[in-house]
C-alpha positions as CSV (number, residue, x, y, z in Angstrom):
1,M,-3.3,32.9,-64.7
2,S,-2.3,35.2,-61.9
3,D,-5.8,35.0,-60.5
4,Q,-5.1,31.4,-59.2
5,H,-3.0,32.8,-56.3
6,D,-5.6,35.3,-55.1
7,D,-7.2,32.6,-52.9
8,F,-4.2,32.3,-50.5
9,P,-4.0,34.8,-47.6
10,K,-1.3,37.4,-47.9
11,T,1.6,37.2,-45.4
12,N,3.7,40.2,-44.5
13,I,7.3,40.3,-43.3
14,S,6.3,40.7,-39.6
15,Q,4.4,37.5,-39.6
16,V,7.3,35.6,-41.2
17,L,9.7,37.0,-38.6
18,I,7.5,36.1,-35.7
19,A,7.1,32.6,-37.0
20,I,10.9,32.2,-37.4
21,L,11.6,33.6,-33.9
22,G,8.9,31.4,-32.4
23,G,10.3,28.3,-34.1
24,L,13.8,29.1,-32.7
25,L,12.9,30.3,-29.2
26,A,10.5,27.4,-28.3
27,P,13.1,24.7,-28.5
28,L,15.7,26.9,-26.8
29,L,13.3,27.6,-23.9
30,A,12.6,23.9,-23.6
31,I,16.3,23.1,-23.4
32,I,16.9,25.8,-20.8
33,L,14.1,24.4,-18.6
34,V,15.4,20.9,-18.8
35,V,18.9,22.1,-17.9
36,K,17.5,24.1,-14.9
37,L,15.5,21.0,-13.8
38,F,18.7,18.8,-13.7
39,M,20.7,21.5,-12.0
40,G,18.0,21.9,-9.4
41,I,18.0,18.2,-8.7
42,D,21.8,18.2,-8.2
43,E,21.7,21.2,-5.9
44,A,19.0,19.4,-3.7
45,Q,21.3,16.5,-3.1
46,V,23.3,17.5,0.0
47,P,25.9,14.9,1.0
48,D,26.1,13.8,4.6
49,A,29.1,15.1,6.4
50,D,29.5,12.0,8.5
51,P,30.3,8.9,6.3
52,A,28.8,6.6,9.0
53,I,25.4,8.3,8.6
54,A,25.6,8.2,4.8
55,M,26.4,4.4,5.0
56,A,23.5,3.8,7.4
57,K,21.2,5.5,4.9
58,V,22.4,3.4,2.1
59,E,22.0,0.2,4.1
60,E,18.5,1.2,5.0
61,R,17.6,1.8,1.3
62,I,19.0,-1.5,0.1
63,K,17.9,-3.8,3.0
64,P,15.8,-6.8,2.0
65,V,12.0,-6.4,2.1
66,A,11.4,-9.7,3.8
67,Q,13.4,-12.2,5.8
68,V,13.4,-15.9,5.7
69,E,13.5,-17.8,9.0
70,V,14.6,-21.4,8.8
71,V,13.2,-23.6,11.6
72,A,13.9,-27.2,12.1
73,A,11.1,-29.5,11.1
74,D,10.9,-31.1,14.5
75,A,10.9,-27.7,16.4
76,V,8.2,-27.1,18.9
77,K,5.7,-24.5,17.8
78,V,4.5,-22.2,20.5
79,A,0.9,-21.5,20.1
80,L,-0.1,-17.8,20.0
81,S,-2.8,-16.5,22.3
82,G,-6.1,-15.1,20.9
83,D,-4.9,-11.5,21.6
84,Q,-1.6,-12.2,19.8
85,V,-3.3,-13.7,16.8
86,Y,-5.7,-10.7,16.7
87,Q,-2.8,-8.2,17.0
88,Q,-0.7,-9.9,14.2
89,N,-3.4,-11.0,11.8
90,C,-7.0,-9.7,12.5
91,L,-6.3,-6.1,13.5
92,A,-6.0,-4.8,10.0
93,C,-9.6,-5.5,9.1
94,H,-11.4,-5.9,12.5
95,A,-10.0,-2.6,13.9
96,S,-11.2,-0.5,11.0
97,G,-14.2,-2.5,9.7
98,A,-12.6,-3.0,6.4
99,M,-14.6,-5.0,3.8
100,G,-17.5,-5.4,6.3
101,A,-15.5,-7.0,9.1
102,P,-17.2,-6.6,12.5
103,M,-15.1,-4.3,14.6
104,L,-13.6,-5.5,17.9
105,G,-16.0,-4.8,20.7
106,D,-18.9,-3.8,18.5
107,K,-21.7,-5.7,20.2
108,A,-24.3,-4.8,17.5
109,A,-22.2,-6.3,14.7
110,W,-21.1,-9.3,16.7
111,S,-24.4,-10.4,18.3
112,P,-25.8,-12.1,15.2
113,R,-22.5,-13.9,14.7
114,I,-22.3,-14.9,18.4
115,A,-25.8,-16.3,18.1
116,Q,-24.5,-18.8,15.5
117,G,-22.3,-20.3,18.1
118,K,-18.6,-20.7,18.6
119,D,-18.2,-23.7,16.4
120,T,-19.8,-22.0,13.4
121,L,-17.7,-18.8,13.9
122,V,-14.5,-20.9,14.2
123,K,-15.4,-22.9,11.0
124,H,-16.0,-19.6,9.1
125,A,-12.7,-18.2,10.3
126,I,-10.8,-21.3,9.3
127,E,-12.4,-21.8,5.9
128,G,-13.0,-18.1,5.2
129,I,-16.4,-16.4,4.6
130,R,-17.5,-13.6,2.3
131,M,-14.5,-11.1,2.0
132,M,-12.5,-12.8,4.9
133,P,-9.8,-15.1,3.6
134,A,-9.2,-18.5,5.3
135,R,-7.4,-18.2,8.6
136,G,-7.4,-14.5,8.2
137,G,-4.9,-14.7,5.4
138,N,-2.3,-16.5,7.4
139,A,-2.1,-20.1,6.4
140,A,0.5,-20.8,9.2
141,L,-2.1,-20.4,11.9
142,S,-3.3,-23.6,13.5
143,D,-6.9,-24.4,14.1
144,E,-6.4,-23.8,17.8
145,E,-4.9,-20.3,17.2
146,V,-7.7,-19.3,14.9
147,A,-10.2,-20.6,17.5
148,S,-8.5,-18.6,20.3
149,A,-8.6,-15.4,18.2
150,V,-12.3,-15.9,17.4
151,T,-13.0,-16.5,21.1
152,Y,-11.0,-13.4,22.0
153,M,-12.9,-11.2,19.5
154,A,-16.3,-12.6,20.4
155,N,-15.7,-12.3,24.1
156,E,-14.7,-8.6,23.6
157,A,-18.2,-8.1,22.1
158,G,-20.0,-9.8,25.0
159,A,-19.9,-13.5,24.3
160,G,-19.1,-16.0,27.0
161,F,-17.0,-18.5,25.0
């Protein structure tokens, strides 16, 4: 009957001690590292000496992301020029060529579009085409503002609109 235990490997006292020490030291090391991490975070936070600067930083962090402007329904809307519409709405894609947008002043990219005519270009800009959203993604733009932006961009590439 004693032959049944011969299949198991023999362990000696040094292996048992190493296993016990490893089992105790590993969690202790983890606790020490976590405490050092939190202590380092606290040490990195240096308070501002001037309370006004500290308050300004807090105000900057908690300010609203957007602002709502309420305008009277009968207020007169001032139409933006083509350059202004381009700077505020079109620049993001047409300055970098993002999503295949023809870059401002790139005659090779604009010439086939200019050949379609101003009315077609304006229609595409208002309704959207391929990756370009309708009205360049700004639904508040009027048809005239979109048309002036198209005219501005096409003329920069050599059109005579």
